[in-house]
C-alpha positions as CSV (number, residue, x, y, z in Angstrom):
1,I,-1.9,-24.2,-12.8
2,I,1.4,-21.8,-12.8
3,I,2.0,-21.8,-16.8
4,W,-1.9,-21.4,-17.5
5,M,-1.4,-18.4,-15.0
6,L,1.7,-17.2,-16.5
7,L,0.3,-17.5,-20.2
8,F,-2.8,-15.8,-19.2
9,L,-0.8,-12.7,-17.7
10,T,0.9,-12.5,-21.0
11,L,-2.4,-11.8,-22.6
12,L,-3.3,-9.0,-20.4
13,P,-3.1,-5.7,-22.0
14,G,0.0,-3.6,-20.4
15,V,-1.0,-1.1,-18.1
16,S,0.5,2.4,-17.9
17,A,2.2,3.5,-14.5
18,L,0.0,5.7,-12.7
19,S,0.6,9.5,-12.6
20,E,1.8,11.1,-9.5
21,Q,1.2,14.7,-8.0
22,E,4.0,16.5,-6.3
23,F,4.4,16.2,-2.9
24,R,2.7,18.6,-0.9
25,D,4.3,21.8,-0.9
26,I,3.1,23.3,2.7
27,T,5.5,25.4,5.1
28,F,7.1,23.7,7.6
29,K,5.2,26.2,10.2
30,V,2.3,25.1,9.2
31,F,2.8,21.2,9.6
32,N,4.6,22.2,13.0
33,D,2.0,23.9,13.9
34,F,-0.3,21.1,13.3
35,V,2.0,18.7,15.3
36,K,2.0,20.8,18.5
37,D,-1.5,21.7,18.7
38,N,-2.7,18.5,18.3
39,F,0.1,15.8,19.3
40,S,1.8,15.4,22.6
41,S,4.9,17.3,23.3
42,K,6.6,13.7,24.0
43,V,5.3,12.3,20.4
44,T,8.5,11.2,18.3
45,L,9.8,12.3,15.0
46,S,9.8,8.6,13.7
47,T,6.1,8.5,15.0
48,V,5.1,11.9,13.2
49,L,6.7,10.9,9.9
50,L,4.9,7.5,9.8
51,V,1.7,9.1,10.3
52,L,2.4,11.5,7.4
53,F,3.5,8.7,5.0
54,S,0.7,6.5,6.0
55,L,-1.6,9.5,4.7
56,T,0.5,10.5,1.4
57,D,0.9,6.6,0.4
58,N,-2.7,5.7,0.7
59,P,-4.6,8.0,-1.6
60,E,-7.5,5.4,-2.4
61,H,-8.0,5.0,1.1
62,L,-8.7,8.9,1.8
63,S,-10.7,9.3,-1.2
64,L,-13.2,6.6,0.0
65,H,-13.3,8.3,3.5
66,A,-13.8,11.7,1.9
67,K,-17.0,10.1,0.2
68,Q,-18.5,9.2,3.6
69,Q,-18.1,13.1,4.4
70,N,-19.6,14.1,1.4
71,P,-23.1,11.4,0.5
72,T,-24.8,11.8,-2.4
73,G,-26.8,8.6,-2.3
74,K,-30.0,7.8,-1.0
75,G,-30.5,7.6,2.8
76,E,-26.3,8.3,3.1
77,N,-25.7,10.3,6.1
78,A,-22.4,12.1,6.6
79,V,-19.5,11.0,8.9
80,R,-17.2,12.8,10.3
81,V,-14.6,9.8,11.2
82,S,-15.4,6.8,8.5
83,A,-14.7,3.4,9.4
84,W,-11.9,3.6,6.9
85,M,-10.4,6.3,8.7
86,K,-10.7,3.9,12.0
87,A,-9.2,1.2,9.7
88,L,-5.9,3.2,9.5
89,V,-5.7,4.5,12.9
90,H,-5.9,0.9,14.1
91,G,-3.2,0.0,12.0
92,L,-1.0,3.0,13.5
93,V,-1.6,1.8,16.9
94,E,-0.9,-1.6,16.4
95,R,2.1,-0.3,15.0
96,L,3.3,1.9,17.4
97,G,2.1,0.5,20.5
98,E,2.1,2.6,23.7
99,K,4.0,5.0,21.5
100,S,0.3,5.5,19.7
101,D,-0.9,7.6,23.1
102,T,1.9,10.2,22.2
103,L,-0.8,11.4,18.7
104,L,-3.2,12.4,21.9
105,K,-3.1,15.2,24.2
106,K,-2.4,15.0,27.6
107,T,-6.2,16.4,28.5
108,Q,-7.2,13.4,25.9
109,S,-6.6,10.4,27.4
110,T,-8.9,7.9,26.3
111,S,-9.2,4.5,24.9
112,G,-11.0,2.0,22.8
113,D,-13.1,3.7,20.3
114,L,-13.2,6.9,21.9
115,K,-9.2,6.7,21.0
116,I,-9.8,5.5,17.6
117,V,-12.0,8.6,17.2
118,A,-10.2,11.1,18.5
119,I,-7.0,10.2,16.5
120,G,-8.8,9.6,13.3
121,D,-10.3,13.0,13.5
122,K,-7.1,14.3,13.8
123,L,-5.9,12.5,10.8
124,D,-8.7,13.6,9.0
125,H,-7.7,17.7,9.9
126,L,-4.0,17.0,8.6
127,S,-5.1,15.3,5.4
128,K,-6.8,18.5,4.4
129,I,-4.2,20.5,5.7
130,L,-2.0,18.6,3.2
131,D,-4.8,18.9,0.2
132,L,-5.3,15.3,0.2
133,Y,-9.1,15.6,0.3
134,P,-11.0,16.0,-3.1
135,Y,-13.7,18.0,-2.5
136,D,-13.9,21.6,-1.7
137,D,-15.4,23.8,0.7
138,K,-19.1,23.2,-0.6
139,G,-18.7,19.5,-0.8
140,Q,-17.9,19.3,-5.0
141,F,-15.7,16.5,-5.9
142,Q,-12.6,17.4,-7.7
143,G,-11.0,14.7,-9.2
144,K,-9.8,11.4,-8.1
145,L,-6.7,11.8,-5.8
146,K,-3.1,10.5,-7.4
147,P,-0.6,8.8,-6.0
148,T,2.1,11.3,-4.0
149,S,5.5,11.6,-5.7
150,H,8.4,11.1,-2.8
151,D,11.2,12.3,-5.2
152,E,11.6,15.3,-3.9
153,L,12.1,13.6,-0.4
154,K,15.0,11.0,-1.5
155,P,18.0,11.6,0.0
156,V,21.7,13.1,-1.4
157,L,23.3,9.8,-1.5
158,L,27.3,9.5,-1.4
159,V,29.2,6.5,-2.6
160,C,32.2,6.7,0.0
161,P,35.0,4.5,1.5
162,N,34.2,1.8,3.9
163,S,37.3,3.0,6.0
164,S,37.8,6.8,7.6
165,F,41.4,6.4,8.2
166,C,44.6,4.9,6.2
167,V,45.0,1.1,7.3
168,T,48.5,0.4,5.7
169,K,51.2,-0.3,8.2
170,Q,53.5,2.7,7.5
171,C,50.4,5.1,7.9
172,K,49.4,4.1,11.4
173,R,45.8,4.9,11.0
174,Q,46.6,8.5,9.0
175,S,43.0,10.4,8.5
176,L,41.6,10.3,4.6
177,M,41.2,13.4,2.6
178,Q,38.3,14.2,0.3
179,H,40.6,13.7,-2.8
180,S,38.7,15.9,-5.4
181,P,37.4,19.6,-5.1
182,P,33.6,19.4,-4.0
183,R,33.1,21.2,-7.8
184,D,35.1,17.9,-9.2
185,I,32.7,15.0,-7.6
186,P,31.6,12.6,-10.5
187,T,28.1,12.0,-10.5
188,V,26.6,8.4,-10.9
189,T,23.3,6.6,-10.8
190,L,22.8,4.4,-8.0
191,I,20.2,1.6,-8.2
192,K,19.2,0.9,-4.4
193,G,17.3,-2.8,-4.7
194,N,15.0,-1.7,-7.8
195,E,15.1,1.5,-6.9
196,I,17.2,4.0,-9.3
197,H,18.8,6.8,-7.9
198,K,20.0,9.5,-10.1
199,N,23.2,12.0,-9.7
200,A,24.6,10.1,-7.0
201,Y,28.2,11.7,-5.7
202,V,31.1,9.1,-5.5
203,L,33.8,10.2,-3.1
204,T,37.1,9.1,-3.1
205,G,39.7,9.2,-0.1
206,I,43.4,9.6,-0.2
207,C,45.9,9.3,2.2
208,S,48.1,12.2,2.8
209,S,51.4,10.0,3.8
210,C,51.4,7.1,1.1
211,K,48.8,8.6,-1.2
212,T,46.6,5.6,-1.6
213,L,43.5,5.9,-2.9
214,Y,40.3,4.6,-1.2
215,L,37.1,3.9,-3.1
216,A,33.8,2.7,-2.1
217,D,34.7,-0.9,-3.2
218,C,38.1,-1.3,-3.6
219,E,41.6,0.6,-2.3
220,R,43.9,1.6,-4.9
221,L,47.9,2.0,-4.3
222,T,51.0,2.5,-6.5
223,N,53.5,0.1,-6.0
224,S,57.5,1.1,-6.2
225,D,57.7,0.2,-10.0
226,N,54.7,2.4,-10.6
227,T,52.1,0.2,-11.1
228,V,48.9,0.0,-9.4
229,S,47.4,-2.6,-7.3
230,R,43.4,-2.7,-6.7
231,M,42.2,-4.5,-3.6
232,Y,38.4,-5.4,-3.8
233,L,36.7,-5.5,-0.6
234,N,34.1,-8.4,0.5
235,S,32.6,-5.7,3.3
236,A,31.9,-2.8,0.5
237,R,28.1,-1.7,0.7
238,Y,28.3,-0.4,-3.1
239,L,29.7,-1.8,-6.4
240,K,30.8,0.2,-9.4
241,V,29.2,-2.2,-12.4
242,G,29.3,0.4,-15.3
243,Q,31.3,3.4,-16.3
244,S,28.6,5.5,-14.5
245,I,26.5,2.9,-12.3
246,W,27.0,1.4,-8.8
247,V,24.5,-1.1,-7.2
248,D,23.9,-2.0,-3.6
249,R,24.1,-5.7,-2.3
250,V,20.6,-6.4,-2.8
251,F,20.7,-5.8,-6.6
252,S,23.7,-8.0,-7.2
253,A,22.4,-10.5,-5.3
254,A,19.6,-10.7,-7.1
255,V,21.2,-10.7,-10.3
256,L,23.2,-13.6,-9.1
257,N,19.9,-15.4,-7.7
258,G,18.2,-14.5,-11.0
259,M,21.3,-16.1,-13.2
260,Y,21.6,-19.3,-11.0
261,S,17.7,-19.6,-10.3
262,F,16.5,-19.2,-13.7
263,H,19.7,-20.3,-15.5
264,A,19.4,-16.5,-17.4
265,S,22.3,-15.1,-19.0
266,A,23.8,-11.8,-18.3
267,A,22.1,-10.2,-21.4
268,A,18.8,-11.8,-20.2
269,Y,18.5,-10.6,-16.8
270,T,19.7,-6.8,-18.3
271,E,16.7,-7.3,-20.5
272,F,14.2,-7.9,-17.6
273,W,15.5,-5.2,-15.7
274,N,15.5,-2.4,-18.2
275,N,11.7,-3.8,-19.2
276,S,10.7,-3.8,-15.7
277,Y,12.1,-0.9,-13.6
278,S,14.1,1.8,-15.9
279,E,12.0,4.5,-17.3
280,N,14.5,5.8,-19.6
281,S,18.3,5.2,-20.5
282,T,19.5,7.0,-17.4
283,G,18.4,4.2,-15.3
284,K,19.4,1.3,-17.8
285,I,21.8,-1.1,-17.0
286,T,23.9,-2.5,-19.9
């Protein structure tokens, strides 16, 4: 059966990636005012971010909810908090547990369906602030919501040594100095799991006493005869695999498991990765 399923999938036409829209560019003041006016003063940052990303990551759900607020079919009535929105709120309440009470003001101490409706009303308001609402003020449909790109929210990643001090015996825990001036720090492509992060920065530490260099995946020292010794670290978080490509443990483990499990060559896995995840030459592995 599995073989027939795979053969069927190979006959399907290729599906192009869905176009995305930029993350909503509202001011922090607008967002902050909404949180202060609608949530408890004890609400945590993690709870607020969970609510925010639950909205931006579910455009199809918000479209279904908005349609019930703007009925066009015969016998349909406008619903302020639809069953679609209630389903999302139920998921948030299940995830947050007692912390879900912080999504209400103190004066809104409710439970059961009343609590679901009260939170749903707030999320509906927030979706409109974020412009995640495909209807205008006159109830006219403006087009299907696109997935929200989170590229602008990706962190600045630094590939750093795992030690904060020199571990050679003669230096006695000497603090490490940053080896290169900020403007000369090299940038690389970092692959974490199956996600490509462009322009990550590689930082190198140096002991001011013995001049040992500390990188994210190895330590490099100059011997008395001017030869260089490298010691690769089993505890390294990242590993350099190319001239300008670093990878994390999840990716490197996937490569090994793929080659062992499917008896794939390095070239075959490289082709699989580039065809499946790499958008362009920047994220390709060679």
